[in-house]
N, CA, C, O and CB atoms as a CASP TS submission, in Angstrom:
PFRMAT TS
TARGET T0000
AUTHOR 0000-0000-0000
METHOD Language model
MODEL 1
PARENT N/A
ATOM      1  N   LEU     1     -16.372  10.010   6.011  1.00  0.00           N
ATOM      2  CA  LEU     1     -17.643   9.484   5.561  1.00  0.00           C
ATOM      3  C   LEU     1     -18.377   8.815   6.720  1.00  0.00           C
ATOM      4  O   LEU     1     -19.563   9.056   6.944  1.00  0.00           O
ATOM      5  CB  LEU     1     -17.437   8.495   4.408  1.00  0.00           C
ATOM      6  N   LEU     2     -17.656   7.977   7.445  1.00  0.00           N
ATOM      7  CA  LEU     2     -18.294   7.279   8.566  1.00  0.00           C
ATOM      8  C   LEU     2     -18.661   8.229   9.700  1.00  0.00           C
ATOM      9  O   LEU     2     -19.648   8.008  10.402  1.00  0.00           O
ATOM     10  CB  LEU     2     -17.377   6.186   9.092  1.00  0.00           C
ATOM     11  N   SER     3     -17.873   9.284   9.880  1.00  0.00           N
ATOM     12  CA  SER     3     -18.196  10.225  10.954  1.00  0.00           C
ATOM     13  C   SER     3     -19.415  11.076  10.603  1.00  0.00           C
ATOM     14  O   SER     3     -20.108  11.561  11.497  1.00  0.00           O
ATOM     15  CB  SER     3     -16.996  11.129  11.246  1.00  0.00           C
ATOM     16  N   GLU     4     -19.682  11.262   9.305  1.00  0.00           N
ATOM     17  CA  GLU     4     -20.833  12.059   8.889  1.00  0.00           C
ATOM     18  C   GLU     4     -22.131  11.261   8.874  1.00  0.00           C
ATOM     19  O   GLU     4     -23.200  11.816   9.127  1.00  0.00           O
ATOM     20  CB  GLU     4     -20.585  12.638   7.523  1.00  0.00           C
ATOM     21  N   TYR     5     -22.051   9.986   8.585  1.00  0.00           N
ATOM     22  CA  TYR     5     -23.244   9.147   8.460  1.00  0.00           C
ATOM     23  C   TYR     5     -23.194   8.034   9.506  1.00  0.00           C
ATOM     24  O   TYR     5     -22.543   7.006   9.318  1.00  0.00           O
ATOM     25  CB  TYR     5     -23.357   8.549   7.025  1.00  0.00           C
ATOM     26  N   SER     6     -23.892   8.268  10.600  1.00  0.00           N
ATOM     27  CA  SER     6     -23.841   7.311  11.710  1.00  0.00           C
ATOM     28  C   SER     6     -24.411   5.946  11.326  1.00  0.00           C
ATOM     29  O   SER     6     -23.998   4.931  11.888  1.00  0.00           O
ATOM     30  CB  SER     6     -24.602   7.864  12.907  1.00  0.00           C
ATOM     31  N   SER     7     -25.348   5.902  10.384  1.00  0.00           N
ATOM     32  CA  SER     7     -25.905   4.607   9.967  1.00  0.00           C
ATOM     33  C   SER     7     -24.827   3.740   9.308  1.00  0.00           C
ATOM     34  O   SER     7     -24.824   2.521   9.480  1.00  0.00           O
ATOM     35  CB  SER     7     -27.092   4.817   8.990  1.00  0.00           C
ATOM     36  N   LEU     8     -23.925   4.354   8.564  1.00  0.00           N
ATOM     37  CA  LEU     8     -22.819   3.604   7.956  1.00  0.00           C
ATOM     38  C   LEU     8     -21.833   3.147   9.020  1.00  0.00           C
ATOM     39  O   LEU     8     -21.292   2.044   8.949  1.00  0.00           O
ATOM     40  CB  LEU     8     -22.096   4.461   6.899  1.00  0.00           C
ATOM     41  N   LYS     9     -21.606   4.004  10.005  1.00  0.00           N
ATOM     42  CA  LYS     9     -20.669   3.666  11.075  1.00  0.00           C
ATOM     43  C   LYS     9     -21.130   2.416  11.809  1.00  0.00           C
ATOM     44  O   LYS     9     -20.321   1.542  12.122  1.00  0.00           O
ATOM     45  CB  LYS     9     -20.522   4.839  12.060  1.00  0.00           C
ATOM     46  N   LYS    10     -22.424   2.330  12.083  1.00  0.00           N
ATOM     47  CA  LYS    10     -22.970   1.152  12.762  1.00  0.00           C
ATOM     48  C   LYS    10     -22.881  -0.083  11.867  1.00  0.00           C
ATOM     49  O   LYS    10     -22.548  -1.175  12.329  1.00  0.00           O
ATOM     50  CB  LYS    10     -24.431   1.401  13.178  1.00  0.00           C
ATOM     51  N   ARG    11     -23.179   0.103  10.597  1.00  0.00           N
ATOM     52  CA  ARG    11     -23.193  -1.032   9.663  1.00  0.00           C
ATOM     53  C   ARG    11     -21.795  -1.591   9.408  1.00  0.00           C
ATOM     54  O   ARG    11     -21.618  -2.807   9.325  1.00  0.00           O
ATOM     55  CB  ARG    11     -23.822  -0.610   8.342  1.00  0.00           C
ATOM     56  N   TYR    12     -20.806  -0.713   9.283  1.00  0.00           N
ATOM     57  CA  TYR    12     -19.457  -1.150   8.922  1.00  0.00           C
ATOM     58  C   TYR    12     -18.497  -1.153  10.106  1.00  0.00           C
ATOM     59  O   TYR    12     -17.283  -1.143   9.904  1.00  0.00           O
ATOM     60  CB  TYR    12     -18.907  -0.263   7.835  1.00  0.00           C
ATOM     61  N   TRP    13     -18.999  -1.167  11.318  1.00  0.00           N
ATOM     62  CA  TRP    13     -18.144  -1.177  12.497  1.00  0.00           C
ATOM     63  C   TRP    13     -17.235  -2.401  12.473  1.00  0.00           C
ATOM     64  O   TRP    13     -17.712  -3.532  12.379  1.00  0.00           O
ATOM     65  CB  TRP    13     -18.991  -1.156  13.784  1.00  0.00           C
ATOM     66  N   GLY    14     -15.937  -2.175  12.557  1.00  0.00           N
ATOM     67  CA  GLY    14     -14.970  -3.270  12.573  1.00  0.00           C
ATOM     68  C   GLY    14     -14.699  -3.880  11.210  1.00  0.00           C
ATOM     69  O   GLY    14     -13.958  -4.857  11.101  1.00  0.00           O
ATOM     70  N   GLN    15     -15.290  -3.318  10.179  1.00  0.00           N
ATOM     71  CA  GLN    15     -15.093  -3.844   8.828  1.00  0.00           C
ATOM     72  C   GLN    15     -14.524  -2.740   7.948  1.00  0.00           C
ATOM     73  O   GLN    15     -14.447  -1.581   8.354  1.00  0.00           O
ATOM     74  CB  GLN    15     -16.427  -4.393   8.236  1.00  0.00           C
ATOM     75  N   HIS    16     -14.129  -3.114   6.744  1.00  0.00           N
ATOM     76  CA  HIS    16     -13.602  -2.145   5.794  1.00  0.00           C
ATOM     77  C   HIS    16     -14.710  -1.702   4.857  1.00  0.00           C
ATOM     78  O   HIS    16     -15.481  -2.523   4.361  1.00  0.00           O
ATOM     79  CB  HIS    16     -12.420  -2.736   5.000  1.00  0.00           C
ATOM     80  N   LEU    17     -14.785  -0.405   4.617  1.00  0.00           N
ATOM     81  CA  LEU    17     -15.780   0.131   3.693  1.00  0.00           C
ATOM     82  C   LEU    17     -15.330  -0.054   2.243  1.00  0.00           C
ATOM     83  O   LEU    17     -16.154  -0.256   1.351  1.00  0.00           O
ATOM     84  CB  LEU    17     -16.034   1.618   3.985  1.00  0.00           C
ATOM     85  N   TRP    18     -14.006   0.017   2.017  1.00  0.00           N
ATOM     86  CA  TRP    18     -13.473  -0.147   0.675  1.00  0.00           C
ATOM     87  C   TRP    18     -12.593  -1.389   0.610  1.00  0.00           C
ATOM     88  O   TRP    18     -11.984  -1.786   1.603  1.00  0.00           O
ATOM     89  CB  TRP    18     -12.681   1.100   0.249  1.00  0.00           C
ATOM     90  N   ALA    19     -12.536  -1.995  -0.567  1.00  0.00           N
ATOM     91  CA  ALA    19     -11.655  -3.143  -0.780  1.00  0.00           C
ATOM     92  C   ALA    19     -10.207  -2.657  -0.876  1.00  0.00           C
ATOM     93  O   ALA    19      -9.953  -1.548  -1.347  1.00  0.00           O
ATOM     94  CB  ALA    19     -12.062  -3.927  -2.068  1.00  0.00           C
ATOM     95  N   ARG    20      -9.275  -3.475  -0.435  1.00  0.00           N
ATOM     96  CA  ARG    20      -7.863  -3.087  -0.443  1.00  0.00           C
ATOM     97  C   ARG    20      -7.263  -3.053  -1.844  1.00  0.00           C
ATOM     98  O   ARG    20      -6.331  -2.284  -2.081  1.00  0.00           O
ATOM     99  CB  ARG    20      -7.069  -4.035   0.419  1.00  0.00           C
ATOM    100  N   GLY    21      -7.754  -3.845  -2.766  1.00  0.00           N
ATOM    101  CA  GLY    21      -7.132  -3.966  -4.080  1.00  0.00           C
ATOM    102  C   GLY    21      -7.683  -3.036  -5.135  1.00  0.00           C
ATOM    103  O   GLY    21      -7.517  -3.299  -6.326  1.00  0.00           O
ATOM    104  N   TYR    22      -8.328  -1.966  -4.741  1.00  0.00           N
ATOM    105  CA  TYR    22      -8.966  -1.081  -5.711  1.00  0.00           C
ATOM    106  C   TYR    22      -8.315   0.287  -5.655  1.00  0.00           C
ATOM    107  O   TYR    22      -8.080   0.814  -4.567  1.00  0.00           O
ATOM    108  CB  TYR    22     -10.482  -0.972  -5.448  1.00  0.00           C
ATOM    109  N   TRP    23      -8.020   0.873  -6.806  1.00  0.00           N
ATOM    110  CA  TRP    23      -7.352   2.164  -6.865  1.00  0.00           C
ATOM    111  C   TRP    23      -8.022   3.027  -7.920  1.00  0.00           C
ATOM    112  O   TRP    23      -8.306   2.550  -9.018  1.00  0.00           O
ATOM    113  CB  TRP    23      -5.848   1.997  -7.168  1.00  0.00           C
ATOM    114  N   VAL    24      -8.273   4.272  -7.607  1.00  0.00           N
ATOM    115  CA  VAL    24      -8.907   5.209  -8.536  1.00  0.00           C
ATOM    116  C   VAL    24      -8.086   6.484  -8.570  1.00  0.00           C
ATOM    117  O   VAL    24      -7.588   6.948  -7.544  1.00  0.00           O
ATOM    118  CB  VAL    24     -10.382   5.509  -8.127  1.00  0.00           C
ATOM    119  N   ALA    25      -7.951   7.041  -9.766  1.00  0.00           N
ATOM    120  CA  ALA    25      -7.250   8.315  -9.901  1.00  0.00           C
ATOM    121  C   ALA    25      -7.868   9.103 -11.044  1.00  0.00           C
ATOM    122  O   ALA    25      -8.552   8.539 -11.899  1.00  0.00           O
ATOM    123  CB  ALA    25      -5.731   8.097 -10.140  1.00  0.00           C
ATOM    124  N   SER    26      -7.633  10.366 -11.056  1.00  0.00           N
ATOM    125  CA  SER    26      -8.097  11.216 -12.142  1.00  0.00           C
ATOM    126  C   SER    26      -7.118  11.092 -13.305  1.00  0.00           C
ATOM    127  O   SER    26      -5.906  11.040 -13.099  1.00  0.00           O
ATOM    128  CB  SER    26      -8.235  12.700 -11.679  1.00  0.00           C
ATOM    129  N   SER    27      -7.641  11.044 -14.513  1.00  0.00           N
ATOM    130  CA  SER    27      -6.766  10.874 -15.673  1.00  0.00           C
ATOM    131  C   SER    27      -6.392  12.201 -16.319  1.00  0.00           C
ATOM    132  O   SER    27      -5.584  12.221 -17.248  1.00  0.00           O
ATOM    133  CB  SER    27      -7.432   9.984 -16.697  1.00  0.00           C
ATOM    134  N   GLY    28      -6.951  13.293 -15.856  1.00  0.00           N
ATOM    135  CA  GLY    28      -6.595  14.599 -16.406  1.00  0.00           C
ATOM    136  C   GLY    28      -6.874  14.688 -17.891  1.00  0.00           C
ATOM    137  O   GLY    28      -7.999  14.448 -18.330  1.00  0.00           O
ATOM    138  N   ASN    29      -5.859  15.030 -18.667  1.00  0.00           N
ATOM    139  CA  ASN    29      -6.015  15.211 -20.111  1.00  0.00           C
ATOM    140  C   ASN    29      -5.678  13.961 -20.906  1.00  0.00           C
ATOM    141  O   ASN    29      -5.478  14.046 -22.118  1.00  0.00           O
ATOM    142  CB  ASN    29      -5.149  16.346 -20.580  1.00  0.00           C
ATOM    143  N   VAL    30      -5.611  12.821 -20.269  1.00  0.00           N
ATOM    144  CA  VAL    30      -5.278  11.574 -20.958  1.00  0.00           C
ATOM    145  C   VAL    30      -6.538  11.043 -21.644  1.00  0.00           C
ATOM    146  O   VAL    30      -7.607  10.980 -21.037  1.00  0.00           O
ATOM    147  CB  VAL    30      -4.692  10.513 -19.961  1.00  0.00           C
ATOM    148  N   THR    31      -6.401  10.666 -22.902  1.00  0.00           N
ATOM    149  CA  THR    31      -7.558  10.184 -23.661  1.00  0.00           C
ATOM    150  C   THR    31      -7.883   8.734 -23.328  1.00  0.00           C
ATOM    151  O   THR    31      -7.069   8.017 -22.747  1.00  0.00           O
ATOM    152  CB  THR    31      -7.304  10.325 -25.158  1.00  0.00           C
ATOM    153  N   ASP    32      -9.079   8.319 -23.704  1.00  0.00           N
ATOM    154  CA  ASP    32      -9.483   6.929 -23.509  1.00  0.00           C
ATOM    155  C   ASP    32      -8.569   5.976 -24.270  1.00  0.00           C
ATOM    156  O   ASP    32      -8.276   4.881 -23.791  1.00  0.00           O
ATOM    157  CB  ASP    32     -10.932   6.729 -23.951  1.00  0.00           C
ATOM    158  N   GLU    33      -8.120   6.384 -25.444  1.00  0.00           N
ATOM    159  CA  GLU    33      -7.244   5.532 -26.248  1.00  0.00           C
ATOM    160  C   GLU    33      -5.911   5.291 -25.542  1.00  0.00           C
ATOM    161  O   GLU    33      -5.379   4.182 -25.593  1.00  0.00           O
ATOM    162  CB  GLU    33      -7.004   6.164 -27.626  1.00  0.00           C
ATOM    163  N   VAL    34      -5.376   6.297 -24.896  1.00  0.00           N
ATOM    164  CA  VAL    34      -4.122   6.145 -24.155  1.00  0.00           C
ATOM    165  C   VAL    34      -4.327   5.169 -23.010  1.00  0.00           C
ATOM    166  O   VAL    34      -3.477   4.311 -22.769  1.00  0.00           O
ATOM    167  CB  VAL    34      -3.620   7.512 -23.623  1.00  0.00           C
ATOM    168  N   TRP    35      -5.457   5.290 -22.291  1.00  0.00           N
ATOM    169  CA  TRP    35      -5.747   4.354 -21.192  1.00  0.00           C
ATOM    170  C   TRP    35      -5.910   2.935 -21.703  1.00  0.00           C
ATOM    171  O   TRP    35      -5.409   1.997 -21.082  1.00  0.00           O
ATOM    172  CB  TRP    35      -7.010   4.781 -20.443  1.00  0.00           C
ATOM    173  N   LYS    36      -6.602   2.757 -22.822  1.00  0.00           N
ATOM    174  CA  LYS    36      -6.795   1.415 -23.392  1.00  0.00           C
ATOM    175  C   LYS    36      -5.450   0.785 -23.747  1.00  0.00           C
ATOM    176  O   LYS    36      -5.229  -0.398 -23.489  1.00  0.00           O
ATOM    177  CB  LYS    36      -7.701   1.481 -24.646  1.00  0.00           C
ATOM    178  N   GLU    37      -4.560   1.567 -24.334  1.00  0.00           N
ATOM    179  CA  GLU    37      -3.231   1.060 -24.698  1.00  0.00           C
ATOM    180  C   GLU    37      -2.434   0.697 -23.443  1.00  0.00           C
ATOM    181  O   GLU    37      -1.749  -0.326 -23.413  1.00  0.00           O
ATOM    182  CB  GLU    37      -2.460   2.110 -25.537  1.00  0.00           C
ATOM    183  N   TYR    38      -2.523   1.528 -22.419  1.00  0.00           N
ATOM    184  CA  TYR    38      -1.832   1.255 -21.156  1.00  0.00           C
ATOM    185  C   TYR    38      -2.323  -0.054 -20.549  1.00  0.00           C
ATOM    186  O   TYR    38      -1.519  -0.894 -20.143  1.00  0.00           O
ATOM    187  CB  TYR    38      -2.041   2.412 -20.162  1.00  0.00           C
ATOM    188  N   ILE    39      -3.639  -0.229 -20.488  1.00  0.00           N
ATOM    189  CA  ILE    39      -4.219  -1.447 -19.911  1.00  0.00           C
ATOM    190  C   ILE    39      -3.835  -2.664 -20.741  1.00  0.00           C
ATOM    191  O   ILE    39      -3.503  -3.714 -20.191  1.00  0.00           O
ATOM    192  CB  ILE    39      -5.755  -1.329 -19.818  1.00  0.00           C
ATOM    193  N   LYS    40      -3.877  -2.527 -22.055  1.00  0.00           N
ATOM    194  CA  LYS    40      -3.510  -3.637 -22.942  1.00  0.00           C
ATOM    195  C   LYS    40      -2.071  -4.078 -22.693  1.00  0.00           C
ATOM    196  O   LYS    40      -1.770  -5.270 -22.748  1.00  0.00           O
ATOM    197  CB  LYS    40      -3.691  -3.232 -24.417  1.00  0.00           C
ATOM    198  N   ASN    41      -1.197  -3.140 -22.426  1.00  0.00           N
ATOM    199  CA  ASN    41       0.216  -3.452 -22.204  1.00  0.00           C
ATOM    200  C   ASN    41       0.500  -3.983 -20.809  1.00  0.00           C
ATOM    201  O   ASN    41       1.632  -4.381 -20.534  1.00  0.00           O
ATOM    202  CB  ASN    41       1.051  -2.229 -22.447  1.00  0.00           C
ATOM    203  N   GLN    42      -0.481  -4.005 -19.920  1.00  0.00           N
ATOM    204  CA  GLN    42      -0.297  -4.542 -18.574  1.00  0.00           C
ATOM    205  C   GLN    42      -0.470  -6.054 -18.525  1.00  0.00           C
ATOM    206  O   GLN    42      -0.030  -6.700 -17.574  1.00  0.00           O
ATOM    207  CB  GLN    42      -1.269  -3.890 -17.619  1.00  0.00           C
ATOM    208  N   LYS    43      -1.106  -6.618 -19.541  1.00  0.00           N
ATOM    209  CA  LYS    43      -1.314  -8.068 -19.577  1.00  0.00           C
ATOM    210  C   LYS    43       0.010  -8.768 -19.861  1.00  0.00           C
ATOM    211  O   LYS    43       0.800  -8.284 -20.671  1.00  0.00           O
ATOM    212  CB  LYS    43      -2.373  -8.450 -20.648  1.00  0.00           C
ATOM    213  N   PRO    44       0.262  -9.891 -19.211  1.00  0.00           N
ATOM    214  CA  PRO    44       1.497 -10.628 -19.506  1.00  0.00           C
ATOM    215  C   PRO    44       1.465 -11.173 -20.933  1.00  0.00           C
ATOM    216  O   PRO    44       0.403 -11.487 -21.471  1.00  0.00           O
ATOM    217  CB  PRO    44       1.696 -11.785 -18.496  1.00  0.00           C
ATOM    218  N   ASP    45       2.629 -11.276 -21.521  1.00  0.00           N
ATOM    219  CA  ASP    45       2.727 -11.822 -22.876  1.00  0.00           C
ATOM    220  C   ASP    45       2.283 -13.275 -22.890  1.00  0.00           C
ATOM    221  O   ASP    45       2.572 -14.038 -21.968  1.00  0.00           O
ATOM    222  CB  ASP    45       4.165 -11.699 -23.414  1.00  0.00           C
ATOM    223  N   GLU    46       1.585 -13.638 -23.936  1.00  0.00           N
ATOM    224  CA  GLU    46       1.168 -15.024 -24.114  1.00  0.00           C
ATOM    225  C   GLU    46       2.377 -15.837 -24.575  1.00  0.00           C
ATOM    226  O   GLU    46       3.187 -15.347 -25.361  1.00  0.00           O
ATOM    227  CB  GLU    46      -0.009 -15.135 -25.141  1.00  0.00           C
ATOM    228  N   PRO    47       2.504 -17.059 -24.099  1.00  0.00           N
ATOM    229  CA  PRO    47       3.622 -17.895 -24.563  1.00  0.00           C
ATOM    230  C   PRO    47       3.477 -18.193 -26.057  1.00  0.00           C
ATOM    231  O   PRO    47       2.369 -18.265 -26.588  1.00  0.00           O
ATOM    232  CB  PRO    47       3.688 -19.219 -23.755  1.00  0.00           C
ATOM    233  N   ASP    48       4.625 -18.363 -26.719  1.00  0.00           N
ATOM    234  CA  ASP    48       4.621 -18.609 -28.156  1.00  0.00           C
ATOM    235  C   ASP    48       4.199 -20.029 -28.511  1.00  0.00           C
ATOM    236  O   ASP    48       3.713 -20.273 -29.615  1.00  0.00           O
ATOM    237  CB  ASP    48       5.985 -18.333 -28.725  1.00  0.00           C
ATOM    238  N   ASP    49       4.379 -20.960 -27.592  1.00  0.00           N
ATOM    239  CA  ASP    49       4.020 -22.341 -27.902  1.00  0.00           C
ATOM    240  C   ASP    49       2.821 -22.776 -27.059  1.00  0.00           C
ATOM    241  O   ASP    49       2.583 -22.247 -25.973  1.00  0.00           O
ATOM    242  CB  ASP    49       5.221 -23.284 -27.660  1.00  0.00           C
ATOM    243  N   ASP    50       2.088 -23.729 -27.572  1.00  0.00           N
ATOM    244  CA  ASP    50       0.948 -24.280 -26.840  1.00  0.00           C
ATOM    245  C   ASP    50       1.431 -25.443 -25.990  1.00  0.00           C
ATOM    246  O   ASP    50       2.094 -26.350 -26.493  1.00  0.00           O
ATOM    247  CB  ASP    50      -0.183 -24.735 -27.810  1.00  0.00           C
ATOM    248  N   PHE    51       1.110 -25.420 -24.734  1.00  0.00           N
ATOM    249  CA  PHE    51       1.493 -26.485 -23.819  1.00  0.00           C
ATOM    250  C   PHE    51       0.241 -27.235 -23.420  1.00  0.00           C
ATOM    251  O   PHE    51      -0.754 -26.631 -23.021  1.00  0.00           O
ATOM    252  CB  PHE    51       2.235 -25.928 -22.570  1.00  0.00           C
ATOM    253  N   SER    52       0.292 -28.545 -23.527  1.00  0.00           N
ATOM    254  CA  SER    52      -0.867 -29.328 -23.098  1.00  0.00           C
ATOM    255  C   SER    52      -0.393 -30.611 -22.435  1.00  0.00           C
ATOM    256  O   SER    52       0.668 -31.145 -22.759  1.00  0.00           O
ATOM    257  CB  SER    52      -1.799 -29.645 -24.295  1.00  0.00           C
ATOM    258  N   VAL    53      -1.191 -31.086 -21.513  1.00  0.00           N
ATOM    259  CA  VAL    53      -0.909 -32.330 -20.813  1.00  0.00           C
ATOM    260  C   VAL    53      -1.961 -33.330 -21.244  1.00  0.00           C
ATOM    261  O   VAL    53      -3.160 -33.065 -21.162  1.00  0.00           O
ATOM    262  CB  VAL    53      -0.901 -32.137 -19.258  1.00  0.00           C
ATOM    263  N   LEU    54      -1.501 -34.482 -21.701  1.00  0.00           N
ATOM    264  CA  LEU    54      -2.452 -35.510 -22.150  1.00  0.00           C
ATOM    265  C   LEU    54      -2.671 -36.542 -21.091  1.00  0.00           C
ATOM    266  O   LEU    54      -3.439 -37.482 -21.295  1.00  0.00           O
ATOM    267  CB  LEU    54      -1.968 -36.181 -23.418  1.00  0.00           C
TER
END
């Protein structure tokens, strides 16, 4: 990308064009519902008790 567009090369010289923590992939034949369930299951479980400091 940078070799094709010299204006980007000048602008992003010495910097990163993409963020390190971002990932993209093709989902193929996976439905939106399957992705939603997968994402929902990635969240850590909530604790069963409420903790508070007074």
